[in-house]
PABARO-885256 format. One record per residue (C-alpha): residue number from 1; x negated, y, z. Coordinates in steps of 0.2 Angstrom, whole numbers. Layout:
REM residues N
ATOM  keti      u      v      w
ATOM   NUM      X      Y      Z
...
REM end
This chain:
REM residues 676
ATOM  keti      u      v      w
ATOM     1    325     -8     29
ATOM     2    317    -25     29
ATOM     3    301    -27     40
ATOM     4    285    -32     32
ATOM     5    281    -51     31
ATOM     6    268    -59     43
ATOM     7    250    -56     38
ATOM     8    248    -75     35
ATOM     9    263    -77     23
ATOM    10    261    -79      5
ATOM    11    269    -67     -8
ATOM    12    280    -73    -22
ATOM    13    271    -78    -38
ATOM    14    278    -63    -47
ATOM    15    272    -51    -34
ATOM    16    254    -59    -34
ATOM    17    254    -58    -53
ATOM    18    259    -40    -53
ATOM    19    246    -36    -39
ATOM    20    232    -44    -49
ATOM    21    237    -34    -65
ATOM    22    236    -18    -54
ATOM    23    219    -22    -47
ATOM    24    212    -26    -65
ATOM    25    220     -9    -71
ATOM    26    212      1    -57
ATOM    27    195     -7    -60
ATOM    28    196     -3    -79
ATOM    29    199     15    -75
ATOM    30    185     15    -62
ATOM    31    173      8    -75
ATOM    32    179     21    -89
ATOM    33    178     36    -77
ATOM    34    162     32    -67
ATOM    35    152     21    -79
ATOM    36    157     29    -96
ATOM    37    162     46    -91
ATOM    38    179     44   -100
ATOM    39    195     47    -91
ATOM    40    211     41   -100
ATOM    41    223     45    -87
ATOM    42    226     60    -76
ATOM    43    221     60    -57
ATOM    44    239     60    -52
ATOM    45    242     44    -63
ATOM    46    227     36    -55
ATOM    47    233     41    -38
ATOM    48    250     33    -42
ATOM    49    242     16    -47
ATOM    50    232     17    -31
ATOM    51    247     20    -20
ATOM    52    256      5    -28
ATOM    53    242     -5    -24
ATOM    54    241      0     -5
ATOM    55    260     -2     -4
ATOM    56    259    -20    -10
ATOM    57    245    -23      2
ATOM    58    254    -16     16
ATOM    59    270    -27     13
ATOM    60    259    -42      9
ATOM    61    243    -41     19
ATOM    62    237    -58     13
ATOM    63    234    -50     -5
ATOM    64    220    -39      1
ATOM    65    203    -47      0
ATOM    66    187    -40      4
ATOM    67    185    -35    -14
ATOM    68    201    -25    -15
ATOM    69    199     -7    -23
ATOM    70    207     -1     -7
ATOM    71    192     -8      3
ATOM    72    179     -1     -8
ATOM    73    176     14      4
ATOM    74    175     14     23
ATOM    75    171      2     37
ATOM    76    165      3     54
ATOM    77    149     13     58
ATOM    78    133      3     62
ATOM    79    123      7     77
ATOM    80    106      7     68
ATOM    81     98      2     52
ATOM    82     90    -15     52
ATOM    83     74    -19     43
ATOM    84     76    -33     30
ATOM    85     62    -42     21
ATOM    86     63    -43      2
ATOM    87     62    -61     -5
ATOM    88     51    -54    -19
ATOM    89     41    -37    -16
ATOM    90     48    -22    -25
ATOM    91     33    -15    -33
ATOM    92     30      3    -39
ATOM    93     24      7    -56
ATOM    94      8     14    -62
ATOM    95     11     31    -70
ATOM    96      4     44    -82
ATOM    97      8     60    -90
ATOM    98     -4     57   -105
ATOM    99      1     49   -122
ATOM   100    -17     43   -124
ATOM   101    -16     34   -107
ATOM   102      0     25   -113
ATOM   103     -9     20   -129
ATOM   104    -23     13   -118
ATOM   105    -11      3   -107
ATOM   106     -3     -4   -124
ATOM   107    -21     -9   -129
ATOM   108    -24    -18   -113
ATOM   109     -8    -27   -115
ATOM   110    -13    -32   -132
ATOM   111    -30    -38   -127
ATOM   112    -23    -47   -112
ATOM   113    -11    -57   -123
ATOM   114    -25    -61   -136
ATOM   115    -18    -49   -149
ATOM   116     -1    -56   -151
ATOM   117      6    -40   -159
ATOM   118     20    -49   -168
ATOM   119     28    -54   -151
ATOM   120     27    -37   -143
ATOM   121     44    -29   -142
ATOM   122     45    -14   -129
ATOM   123     59     -7   -120
ATOM   124     61     11   -114
ATOM   125     73     18   -102
ATOM   126     75     34    -91
ATOM   127     65     35    -75
ATOM   128     79     39    -63
ATOM   129     75     51    -49
ATOM   130     84     43    -35
ATOM   131     82     30    -21
ATOM   132     76     13    -26
ATOM   133     87     -1    -19
ATOM   134     91    -20    -21
ATOM   135    109    -26    -22
ATOM   136    111    -45    -18
ATOM   137    126    -55    -25
ATOM   138    129    -73    -19
ATOM   139    140    -84    -30
ATOM   140    145    -68    -39
ATOM   141    150    -58    -23
ATOM   142    141    -43    -16
ATOM   143    134    -47      1
ATOM   144    119    -35      5
ATOM   145    110    -20      0
ATOM   146     92    -16      5
ATOM   147     82      0      1
ATOM   148     65     -2     -7
ATOM   149     56      4      9
ATOM   150     37      0      8
ATOM   151     41    -13     -5
ATOM   152     40    -28      7
ATOM   153     53    -23     19
ATOM   154     68    -11     18
ATOM   155     83     -5     27
ATOM   156     99    -14     27
ATOM   157    112     -1     19
ATOM   158    125    -14     15
ATOM   159    138     -3     24
ATOM   160    135     13     14
ATOM   161    132      3     -2
ATOM   162    150     -3     -2
ATOM   163    155     15     -5
ATOM   164    144     16    -21
ATOM   165    156     23    -35
ATOM   166    160      9    -48
ATOM   167    150     -5    -39
ATOM   168    158    -21    -42
ATOM   169    161    -32    -26
ATOM   170    164    -47    -38
ATOM   171    154    -49    -54
ATOM   172    165    -50    -69
ATOM   173    161    -68    -75
ATOM   174    167    -85    -72
ATOM   175    150    -92    -70
ATOM   176    140    -81    -59
ATOM   177    122    -85    -54
ATOM   178    121    -93    -36
ATOM   179    109    -79    -31
ATOM   180    107    -62    -40
ATOM   181     95    -49    -34
ATOM   182     98    -33    -44
ATOM   183     85    -19    -43
ATOM   184     90     -1    -47
ATOM   185     92     17    -42
ATOM   186    105     25    -31
ATOM   187    108     42    -38
ATOM   188    120     57    -37
ATOM   189    126     66    -53
ATOM   190    123     84    -55
ATOM   191    142     88    -55
ATOM   192    144     78    -38
ATOM   193    129     87    -31
ATOM   194    136    104    -35
ATOM   195    153     99    -28
ATOM   196    146     93    -11
ATOM   197    135    109     -9
ATOM   198    150    120    -14
ATOM   199    160    112      0
ATOM   200    146    114     12
ATOM   201    144    133      7
ATOM   202    163    136     11
ATOM   203    161    127     28
ATOM   204    146    138     31
ATOM   205    134    123     32
ATOM   206    116    122     26
ATOM   207    115    117      7
ATOM   208    106    101      1
ATOM   209     90    104     -9
ATOM   210     91     91    -22
ATOM   211    102     76    -27
ATOM   212     88     63    -23
ATOM   213     86     69     -5
ATOM   214    105     69     -3
ATOM   215    106     52    -10
ATOM   216     93     45      2
ATOM   217    100     53     17
ATOM   218    118     47     12
ATOM   219    113     29      9
ATOM   220    105     29     27
ATOM   221    120     36     36
ATOM   222    127     25     50
ATOM   223    145     29     46
ATOM   224    151     23     29
ATOM   225    167     34     30
ATOM   226    155     49     30
ATOM   227    145     42     17
ATOM   228    160     40      6
ATOM   229    163     59      5
ATOM   230    146     60     -5
ATOM   231    149     50    -21
ATOM   232    134     40    -25
ATOM   233    131     29    -41
ATOM   234    120     14    -45
ATOM   235    110     11    -61
ATOM   236    103     -7    -62
ATOM   237     86     -9    -71
ATOM   238     78    -25    -65
ATOM   239     79    -41    -55
ATOM   240     72    -49    -40
ATOM   241     75    -67    -36
ATOM   242     88    -75    -47
ATOM   243     95    -93    -46
ATOM   244    106   -100    -59
ATOM   245    102    -88    -73
ATOM   246     87    -84    -84
ATOM   247     88    -70    -97
ATOM   248     74    -70   -110
ATOM   249     70    -52   -109
ATOM   250     74    -35   -102
ATOM   251     87    -29   -116
ATOM   252     97    -45   -114
ATOM   253     96    -43    -95
ATOM   254    103    -25    -96
ATOM   255    117    -31   -108
ATOM   256    122    -45    -97
ATOM   257    122    -35    -81
ATOM   258    134    -23    -90
ATOM   259    145    -37    -96
ATOM   260    146    -42    -77
ATOM   261    152    -25    -72
ATOM   262    135    -18    -65
ATOM   263    131      0    -71
ATOM   264    115      3    -81
ATOM   265    107     17    -91
ATOM   266    107      6   -106
ATOM   267    115     19   -117
ATOM   268     99     29   -115
ATOM   269     88     14   -118
ATOM   270     79      7   -133
ATOM   271     70     -8   -139
ATOM   272     57     -8   -152
ATOM   273     39     -5   -157
ATOM   274     28      6   -146
ATOM   275     30     20   -159
ATOM   276     49     19   -158
ATOM   277     49     19   -139
ATOM   278     37     34   -139
ATOM   279     49     43   -150
ATOM   280     63     39   -138
ATOM   281     53     46   -124
ATOM   282     52     63   -133
ATOM   283     71     62   -135
ATOM   284     74     59   -117
ATOM   285     61     73   -113
ATOM   286     69     86   -124
ATOM   287     87     82   -118
ATOM   288     83     79    -99
ATOM   289     93     95    -94
ATOM   290    109     89   -103
ATOM   291    109     72    -94
ATOM   292    122     69    -80
ATOM   293    108     65    -67
ATOM   294     90     69    -64
ATOM   295     76     59    -73
ATOM   296     58     63    -71
ATOM   297     51     52    -85
ATOM   298     53     36    -94
ATOM   299     49     18    -90
ATOM   300     41      8   -104
ATOM   301     41    -11   -102
ATOM   302     36    -26   -112
ATOM   303     53    -34   -116
ATOM   304     49    -53   -116
ATOM   305     50    -60    -98
ATOM   306     39    -75   -103
ATOM   307     25    -62   -108
ATOM   308     28    -52    -93
ATOM   309     24    -67    -82
ATOM   310      8    -70    -92
ATOM   311      3    -52    -89
ATOM   312      7    -54    -70
ATOM   313      5    -40    -57
ATOM   314     -8    -30    -48
ATOM   315     -6    -28    -29
ATOM   316      6    -13    -31
ATOM   317     12    -13    -49
ATOM   318     16    -24    -64
ATOM   319      4    -25    -78
ATOM   320     18    -26    -91
ATOM   321     26     -9    -87
ATOM   322     21     10    -86
ATOM   323     30     26    -81
ATOM   324     27     40    -93
ATOM   325     31     55    -83
ATOM   326     38     71    -90
ATOM   327     27     87    -88
ATOM   328     29     95    -71
ATOM   329     41    109    -68
ATOM   330     32    125    -62
ATOM   331     35    142    -53
ATOM   332     25    157    -47
ATOM   333     21    162    -29
ATOM   334      8    171    -18
ATOM   335     -5    163     -6
ATOM   336     -3    170     11
ATOM   337    -15    159     21
ATOM   338    -27    144     19
ATOM   339    -26    132     34
ATOM   340    -37    117     37
ATOM   341    -28    100     42
ATOM   342    -36     86     50
ATOM   343    -31     68     44
ATOM   344    -32     51     51
ATOM   345    -50     47     45
ATOM   346    -55     65     51
ATOM   347    -55     72     34
ATOM   348    -53     91     34
ATOM   349    -41     96     20
ATOM   350    -37    114     16
ATOM   351    -19    118     13
ATOM   352    -11    134      6
ATOM   353      3    143     14
ATOM   354     13    151      0
ATOM   355     29    162     -1
ATOM   356     44    150     -3
ATOM   357     46    145    -21
ATOM   358     60    134    -29
ATOM   359     52    122    -41
ATOM   360     62    107    -48
ATOM   361     76    107    -35
ATOM   362     64    109    -20
ATOM   363     58    124    -10
ATOM   364     39    123     -8
ATOM   365     30    133      6
ATOM   366     14    122      8
ATOM   367      2    115     -6
ATOM   368    -13    104     -3
ATOM   369    -30    111    -10
ATOM   370    -39     94     -8
ATOM   371    -56    100     -4
ATOM   372    -68    115     -6
ATOM   373    -73    110    -24
ATOM   374    -55    111    -29
ATOM   375    -53    128    -21
ATOM   376    -69    134    -30
ATOM   377    -63    127    -47
ATOM   378    -46    136    -46
ATOM   379    -54    151    -38
ATOM   380    -40    153    -26
ATOM   381    -40    166    -12
ATOM   382    -28    173      0
ATOM   383    -17    186     -8
ATOM   384    -18    178    -25
ATOM   385     -3    175    -36
ATOM   386     -3    157    -42
ATOM   387      6    145    -53
ATOM   388     14    130    -43
ATOM   389     20    114    -50
ATOM   390     27     97    -44
ATOM   391     16     83    -51
ATOM   392     29     70    -55
ATOM   393     42     81    -49
ATOM   394     36     76    -32
ATOM   395     19     82    -26
ATOM   396     16    101    -26
ATOM   397      0    108    -32
ATOM   398     -8    124    -38
ATOM   399    -13    124    -56
ATOM   400    -20    141    -59
ATOM   401    -22    158    -52
ATOM   402    -10    170    -61
ATOM   403    -16    186    -53
ATOM   404    -30    190    -41
ATOM   405    -25    198    -24
ATOM   406    -43    203    -21
ATOM   407    -45    193     -5
ATOM   408    -61    185      2
ATOM   409    -67    168     -4
ATOM   410    -62    154      6
ATOM   411    -76    146     18
ATOM   412    -74    129     24
ATOM   413    -76    129     43
ATOM   414    -91    121     51
ATOM   415    -82    113     65
ATOM   416    -66    104     67
ATOM   417    -52    117     69
ATOM   418    -43    106     83
ATOM   419    -57     99     94
ATOM   420    -72    111     88
ATOM   421    -84     96     85
ATOM   422    -96    101     71
ATOM   423    -90     94     54
ATOM   424   -100     82     44
ATOM   425   -101     80     25
ATOM   426    -96     63     18
ATOM   427   -110     56      6
ATOM   428    -97     45     -3
ATOM   429    -83     58     -6
ATOM   430    -81     76     -9
ATOM   431    -74     79      9
ATOM   432    -79     86     26
ATOM   433    -75     76     41
ATOM   434    -72     78     60
ATOM   435    -83     64     67
ATOM   436    -74     64     84
ATOM   437    -64     48     85
ATOM   438    -55     55    100
ATOM   439    -50     72     92
ATOM   440    -31     74     96
ATOM   441    -27     78     78
ATOM   442    -36     62     72
ATOM   443    -28     52     86
ATOM   444    -11     58     81
ATOM   445    -13     52     63
ATOM   446    -21     36     68
ATOM   447     -7     31     81
ATOM   448      7     36     68
ATOM   449     -2     24     55
ATOM   450     -5     10     68
ATOM   451     14      9     73
ATOM   452     21     12     56
ATOM   453     32     -1     47
ATOM   454     19     -8     36
ATOM   455      7    -10     51
ATOM   456     13    -15     69
ATOM   457     31     -8     66
ATOM   458     35     -1     84
ATOM   459     53      4     85
ATOM   460     56     21     93
ATOM   461     38     27     91
ATOM   462     42     43     81
ATOM   463     30     57     78
ATOM   464     38     68     92
ATOM   465     34     54    105
ATOM   466     16     52     97
ATOM   467     13     70    100
ATOM   468     19     69    118
ATOM   469      8     54    121
ATOM   470     -8     63    114
ATOM   471     -4     80    123
ATOM   472     -1     72    140
ATOM   473    -17     61    138
ATOM   474     -7     45    140
ATOM   475    -15     39    124
ATOM   476    -33     44    119
ATOM   477    -37     28    110
ATOM   478    -26     15    101
ATOM   479    -28      2    115
ATOM   480    -20     14    127
ATOM   481     -4     10    118
ATOM   482     -4     -8    125
ATOM   483     -6     -2    142
ATOM   484      9     10    142
ATOM   485     23      6    155
ATOM   486     41     10    155
ATOM   487     39     21    170
ATOM   488     26     32    162
ATOM   489     36     34    146
ATOM   490     52     38    156
ATOM   491     44     53    164
ATOM   492     41     61    147
ATOM   493     54     75    141
ATOM   494     69     68    132
ATOM   495     64     50    136
ATOM   496     77     41    146
ATOM   497     74     24    155
ATOM   498     83     14    141
ATOM   499     73     22    127
ATOM   500     57     20    137
ATOM   501     61      1    139
ATOM   502     64      0    120
ATOM   503     47      7    116
ATOM   504     38     -5    128
ATOM   505     48    -19    121
ATOM   506     42    -14    103
ATOM   507     24    -13    109
ATOM   508     26    -31    116
ATOM   509     32    -37    100
ATOM   510     18    -28     91
ATOM   511      5    -38    100
ATOM   512      9    -53     89
ATOM   513     11    -45     72
ATOM   514      2    -54     58
ATOM   515    -16    -52     57
ATOM   516    -16    -43     40
ATOM   517     -4    -30     47
ATOM   518    -15    -27     62
ATOM   519    -30    -25     51
ATOM   520    -21    -13     40
ATOM   521    -14     -3     55
ATOM   522    -32      0     62
ATOM   523    -35     12     47
ATOM   524    -52      5     42
ATOM   525    -57     15     28
ATOM   526    -54      8     10
ATOM   527    -44     -7     18
ATOM   528    -26     -5     12
ATOM   529    -12    -17     16
ATOM   530    -16    -28      1
ATOM   531    -35    -29      6
ATOM   532    -30    -33     24
ATOM   533    -19    -47     19
ATOM   534    -33    -54      8
ATOM   535    -45    -53     22
ATOM   536    -33    -61     34
ATOM   537    -29    -76     22
ATOM   538    -48    -79     21
ATOM   539    -52    -77     39
ATOM   540    -36    -81     49
ATOM   541    -42    -76     66
ATOM   542    -51    -62     74
ATOM   543    -64    -74     80
ATOM   544    -69    -80     63
ATOM   545    -68    -63     56
ATOM   546    -80    -55     68
ATOM   547    -94    -67     62
ATOM   548    -92    -63     44
ATOM   549   -107    -55     34
ATOM   550   -105    -42     20
ATOM   551   -111    -55      8
ATOM   552    -96    -66     12
ATOM   553    -84    -52     11
ATOM   554    -90    -48     -7
ATOM   555    -88    -66    -12
ATOM   556    -69    -64    -10
ATOM   557    -60    -61    -26
ATOM   558    -54    -43    -27
ATOM   559    -65    -37    -12
ATOM   560    -78    -25    -20
ATOM   561    -94    -18    -12
ATOM   562    -85     -2     -5
ATOM   563    -72    -12      4
ATOM   564    -85    -25     10
ATOM   565    -97    -12     17
ATOM   566    -83     -2     26
ATOM   567    -76    -18     34
ATOM   568    -94    -24     39
ATOM   569    -98     -7     46
ATOM   570    -82     -8     57
ATOM   571    -87    -26     63
ATOM   572   -104    -20     67
ATOM   573    -98     -4     77
ATOM   574   -100     -7     96
ATOM   575    -87      6    100
ATOM   576    -74     -2     88
ATOM   577    -77    -19     95
ATOM   578    -76    -14    113
ATOM   579    -59     -6    108
ATOM   580    -54    -23    100
ATOM   581    -59    -32    116
ATOM   582    -48    -21    126
ATOM   583    -33    -24    115
ATOM   584    -36    -43    117
ATOM   585    -37    -41    136
ATOM   586    -20    -32    135
ATOM   587    -12    -46    127
ATOM   588    -15    -43    108
ATOM   589    -13    -60     99
ATOM   590    -11    -57     80
ATOM   591     -1    -71     72
ATOM   592    -12    -83     62
ATOM   593     -7    -83     43
ATOM   594      0    -99     37
ATOM   595    -14   -109     29
ATOM   596    -13   -113     10
ATOM   597     -7   -130      6
ATOM   598    -22   -143      6
ATOM   599    -27   -149    -12
ATOM   600    -37   -164    -17
ATOM   601    -39   -158    -35
ATOM   602    -54   -159    -47
ATOM   603    -60   -142    -41
ATOM   604    -59   -145    -22
ATOM   605    -74   -136    -13
ATOM   606    -80   -127    -28
ATOM   607    -80   -108    -32
ATOM   608    -76   -100    -49
ATOM   609    -77    -84    -58
ATOM   610    -71    -79    -75
ATOM   611    -79    -66    -87
ATOM   612    -76    -60   -104
ATOM   613    -60    -61   -115
ATOM   614    -50    -78   -113
ATOM   615    -41    -84   -128
ATOM   616    -29    -97   -120
ATOM   617    -26    -91   -103
ATOM   618    -22    -74    -94
ATOM   619    -34    -70    -79
ATOM   620    -19    -74    -68
ATOM   621    -15    -91    -76
ATOM   622    -34    -95    -75
ATOM   623    -35    -90    -56
ATOM   624    -19   -100    -52
ATOM   625    -26   -116    -61
ATOM   626    -42   -114    -50
ATOM   627    -32   -113    -34
ATOM   628    -19   -127    -39
ATOM   629    -34   -138    -42
ATOM   630    -42   -135    -25
ATOM   631    -55   -122    -30
ATOM   632    -58   -104    -24
ATOM   633    -61    -88    -34
ATOM   634    -75    -76    -31
ATOM   635    -76    -58    -37
ATOM   636    -95    -58    -42
ATOM   637   -110    -68    -47
ATOM   638   -120    -73    -32
ATOM   639   -128    -89    -24
ATOM   640   -111    -94    -17
ATOM   641   -104    -96    -35
ATOM   642   -103   -113    -42
ATOM   643    -96   -111    -59
ATOM   644    -95    -96    -71
ATOM   645    -82    -98    -85
ATOM   646    -85    -87   -100
ATOM   647    -74    -80   -114
ATOM   648    -79    -68   -128
ATOM   649    -91    -54   -124
ATOM   650    -95    -60   -106
ATOM   651   -108    -46   -102
ATOM   652   -120    -45    -88
ATOM   653   -112    -58    -77
ATOM   654   -118    -72    -89
ATOM   655   -136    -66    -89
ATOM   656   -136    -65    -70
ATOM   657   -128    -83    -68
ATOM   658   -141    -90    -80
ATOM   659   -155    -81    -69
ATOM   660   -148    -90    -54
ATOM   661   -147   -107    -63
ATOM   662   -128   -108    -60
ATOM   663   -116   -119    -70
ATOM   664   -108   -110    -85
ATOM   665    -93   -117    -94
ATOM   666    -83   -111   -109
ATOM   667    -64   -109   -108
ATOM   668    -61   -125   -117
ATOM   669    -73   -134   -105
ATOM   670    -64   -127    -90
ATOM   671    -47   -133    -97
ATOM   672    -54   -150    -99
ATOM   673    -61   -150    -82
ATOM   674    -43   -146    -75
ATOM   675    -35   -159    -86
ATOM   676    -27   -147    -98
REM end
């Protein structure tokens, strides 16, 4: 028997030609089976092709590149998942269960685009119930996969994504884009889910609850060999950053991605008028149980990418798309207890403990009841039989009482169930709060929020460690975190010296996180991540921010009175400011946001506000024109406003501006001012 050639030797031309034909044949069968659900050869015949491939690679190792079908699965485990920032945020979608709200969304799109109905083609596709992810190709080769995460940062799951069934390592085109970021959903089919659970049942292992949770857990496994035993698929539905390719619309994008070998759900998609896509929604809804994978609604998008750009995005979702959810699935159970939980802001929230009930692939044992008014509206009491559904197939809720159990009416406690501090009613919201800032339950939630990924992102600071820190009294306020030592942490149960050192290192790194993330982490009421970033970009240091008035806050575009009042109250609170001073003394130095590029345009130093319907510009385009010309946007009419630009039906803002003697321009006058 002849020995195999050296790894570096080249095979004869005829062998290479045979090998390339074999690779193409295997990829064709992979596509037929995994993407089109159509097998044209038996499993034994496929295995024979694969054995021929591996035999050739064993004899001629130089044949086997990274994109070989034999290397589609497997690889070395990774020690941990790394966080990776998305080049462009992966936004969520606004959603509704109401046809009327879809029609209202459509009308907003029409109004925003100045009634250009003849240009409006919509696309509808199933809303896949899996794990959102981004796959990155460079020069046509797959290089990285990132989970959606918080939309800004996700986990690097490249090692497990290489096991995705039918995923091309190399795009099927001679002219690939230099960079292609493909967004989509990682899913598991019903058949594969059943097979995985059947194997676990035989092995006496706990069964998985639903395909989505299994897909999420599998994608984040550290060992890709183990992940490969749970077949996952990917369906593309959107793009991130792309260099070297610009499709004109969504339908064309899906077609091209399919041509390049990327799986999509295009066979279930449709382009047309709003009436046509709404009809397709009903087709998907009525046939959802016959599909190969879970869907929980449909996604309706404006097809034209140029019009999408005009509509733009809100802080969390695009204006050009909406998720139309299917009616929630429901079940019946019995309320055994009504508990009261304490949240991060001190809110006391009643929660029903119910008999386990299986709804939409999930076993539900706890259901939030929101507040006493909701309990009164439903008439829920301990012992009642109730109907339970999962809103959006995600959040469980009680929709009605099916049968009274004769129990007593629920009475909201007058004191916090954790620290016994008398509860107080919130004048702004239908909620009762524990006012004790050092309440252990409040502090637990505050710490978890403070160290979470979207805030200070402290590695190793999980919920169990947070519980230990609060229970032992090591942390009674947020600033205590920055005073922790490795010696203190190493004394805690199940916390070794290495883990303690890693946590302290994470807290050291947290001291210099960007100012916006720090402000978000503080948990100031009504100040979410987007608002925190807005504030930080306007006042880039804690020194400047601490001298800001509520009027100055309200002058920032997008910051309304409620956010301004809440932030102003935090700035004026002596206890909060003392806490901030202690953090600064312990080494807190939030990173200063990069200043915007200086501009000497025609609007430099002036402030603008738009009101009424504009005919030539979208609001986003108008705002960008102001900024690019050196001006600044405000959110309301005040003495700090220089110019109000009015469109059709300007409303009360025009009257107030005239009363203040402010300059008022028409849209055309504004365009002339900026040289358009």
